[in-house]
N, C-alpha and C positions, 0 to 999 in steps of 0.2 A: 443541606444544600452546600454549605461552605466547604465541607471536607469531601463531599461526594464528587464535586467537580474535579478535584485533584486526583481522586481515585480513578475516575473515568479517563482523565488525561494520561495517567500512568498506564491504563489499559490500552490506550491508543498506541503508545510507544511499544509496549510488550507485543501487541498483535503485529505491528510492523516488523519487529525484530524476528518473530516467528515466520512471517511471510517471506522475509528476506532469506532466511535459512532454507525454506522450502524451494524458493527460486534458485538458490545456489545448488541445491541437490538436482534440480531439473537441468540446470546448465551443465553440471558434471555428467549426467547421463547423456545429454544431447551431444556434448563434445566427444564422449566415448563412441556414440553412433557415427559421428563425423569421421572419427579415426578409422572405423570399420569401412565406411564408404570410400575413404581415400586409399585404403589398402589395395584393393583391386578394382578393376573397371566395373565388374558386374556384382560387386558385393552388396549393393543396395538396390538390386533389381526388385521391382514390384510384381506381385502375382496378379491374376485376373480379379481377385477380390480386393485389390488395393493395399494389401499387406505386403510387408517385406518377405521375400522368399527365405532369406536366412532367419532362423529362429532367434539368434542372439541379437540381430539388428532390430527385429520386431519387438523383442522384450525391452531393449533399451529405449525404443521409441515410446512404447506404452508406459514405461516407468517415468520417462521425462514428462509425458502428458499428465500423468497422475500427480506428480509433484507440482506441476503448473496449476492444475485445478485446485489443489490444496492451498497453494499460495494465493490464488484469486479469492478463495473463501476467507482466508485470514485477512486479506485486504478489505473485503466487504465488511467484515466485522470491525476492522479498524475505522472504516468510514462511518459506520453506524455509531460506534463509540465516540467518534469525533463530533457527530451531530448531537449526541447526548451531552457531551462536554460543553459544546457551544450553548445549548439550551440552559444548562445549569449555570454557566457564567452569566447569561442574560438574566435568568431568574434571580440570581444573587445580587444583581445591581440594586442600588438604592436610588430610586428616581427622585429627582429634585434636590438631592444632597450632593454637594461637591466633596472632594476628598479633604480630609482633615489636615493634610500636611502642606496645603498651598495657602500662604498667609495673605496674598493679595487678591482683590476682587478681579473678575475678568475685565479686560480692556477691549473696547470695540474699536476696530481699525477699519477705515474706509478710504476710498480713493475716487476722485472725480476726474473724468476725462471730458474736456471741452472740445467740441468739433467746430 
């Protein structure tokens, strides 16, 4: 348990890094699509089936969506790993025992307010 929680925490970080890379790829493809759309007035016209008439525009759109879907999957994995990490941290707690490095007993602090 003690070392497993750190392994899953490192997994969270790794999964987020990979998701960020996939999202960056998606943004790159999307920006290329926007460049095409801004090039001429009808460059991003849609056909009757809802797809771009230009093949290159449709390809950029589909690739952008694919990168985004992959980024979402990596983020879901990161969230699952974060839940596992949290569970391992909770399981690793020692109930009823305080940390060894605090030399003073806990102090109770209170306040009364008179009306």
